[in-house]
Steps between C-alpha positions, in 0.01 A plus 500: 500500500795537738426591861667508843339230715553398863363178648588562867530814707853630548655256255660622178254550216575381149423615147291245312253463216135526607170532316408839355217672691157563347287809569177467697194682360575824685879469481799523270832330446798735487834426339736609780772733376629601845423408860644636822657298778340609829545408864136389498603228253758386755232491772285280276791268423569465873142394571378822664190535279204267562355558151781312325442141387799290397646458243513871435628768261579832676498852357255789532670813359463475126463671169453359153274461200149355494520163326141373529172634640195333653157518337364761744794741483403824324779750563810312390625310199812304400799725450413753773792598725389462863590476864281410797487562876605201708147501649260400224151606606165338421335833418165415660544465880422779748866606523529525120174696481656751743809533278719298736607224264831462686306332783250313280305235691554243221842607378744282314876554495728358232784317667292429811140392440602356161812454289688822440732682265833320546400346171469581133121536528262580786121489532328800661140525624236771444703675234258791447537593868871442547710558191686830460624621161874566477600823322683430174814675625522299824718190511358169618759487780383836635134406464555172685632688803172691529287194578619459857800686639457843339120518501494362855750765611311773314173421671669454839668841480247710311159348570530314830780716643350830377847649469536878491800691365749589770415209729756254632456144371683197638534192280605181679641252249641612164423212271277549197200638688712708736710660227182573306357667811817708542478618139128579517524681834801708392331591170196611704711749694556298816823466699579130513692293755590159357583206728663174392774252590658518155740777402415434136130552567573820690718627215204450264268670749727806494501490120121500495462792739548396863616794710629276783601135514521275805708182494312263729811284551674794669200657673355291783187716533393621155181658635698719741728603214199600289358704786833684518547552126146628444476722807225306669409213272370422152159623391463184291686172539486184290610149586592390149681184614262320731648382828408550867811717545435730201129527581574606858775740391265660249238568768754608762662748262182701443426843642170584667202417279733341248394236248640148467429299184576128501600386153735205555346163577530383861500120511503345846411158642175625657418763238549799732777755555563708814435871443580778753136594553567693822693753293226500237246593767711759679602686183175438307687323224327370191580143393400382153562209269553537127424221255587581141310744280183468292534505122262796461734723708807438278457799261632762745808294576557417133490869409769578759711219352445618142590858592824389665405617850523137611765267355424136590731396216797613709412248772581201279857397574511155337326298231514120492365215290234255613773239554664726760174570685507203746836604643395867512182405686691298759739792557224752577542472877876549507634828638686743279275498194369826359291616208257308282548184296289449187456160334456484122345158422584505129867602531 
């Protein structure tokens, strides 16, 4: 099969022929029809994820058709249309028993712990726990976006953030996850303030329901601006980018007893990031992380997508071939990009 492979961190990947994967007993092999390009893929390519072993194939947002099944798989067969959360759970640890598969103690992640979906085929573990059926009327490109960015944003806003209609929500960073969060929060009846350095991203945020937009290149103190725009601060704020500056701004822009949810990854040399904890104490703020979404919680989100309340299909702004994926991956950290890129490995 053809796959995107990189041999060294930060150096351009290449498309090459590699061996087709085989399913383990509890797993499947999926023919990849669409896979999203995510900032997390860029972090992995840059060497920010300790689970990656070189050479490596990135990609963790995927949808496709089951090609082969392992001997112990009971719920799936070749030809089934499926997607999968980027966290593939084991199904048997204490976290999984509690329904918290998104923080499974023995999780695997395509594109990180093993070769991913920037390829024509991908192997996935524990299929009966992790696969999600795609409705017949949903495109593969839309389904692929659910595996990380949209499902991650949905859980961050609805489950971790506990959003209520009428609240102010600040979204720092309007890439794929951030724009998804804007759409989900606005559809839930919230008033959204979107923050980004890209005018294109802010234009999309307005399109998807943001009531206010803050251009961080023209606003030295985005937290102060949010406090002003919201009349005292956001009830819920998300750092959807992942940087010390956006994390701090998210916390500093909250009102009393507000809720911060960290969604974007925060790589740093020593593994820690400064957080304004004095403010968290004084205002009794709530600080939470959000790490994907378990497969068993997808039905509610899927129903909102099927009914048209949520439109993740509108977030896709470009579609590229596998041959164009290495350049698109390298460009993920450049300013000015907006929207979602989907890779179609068979185009």
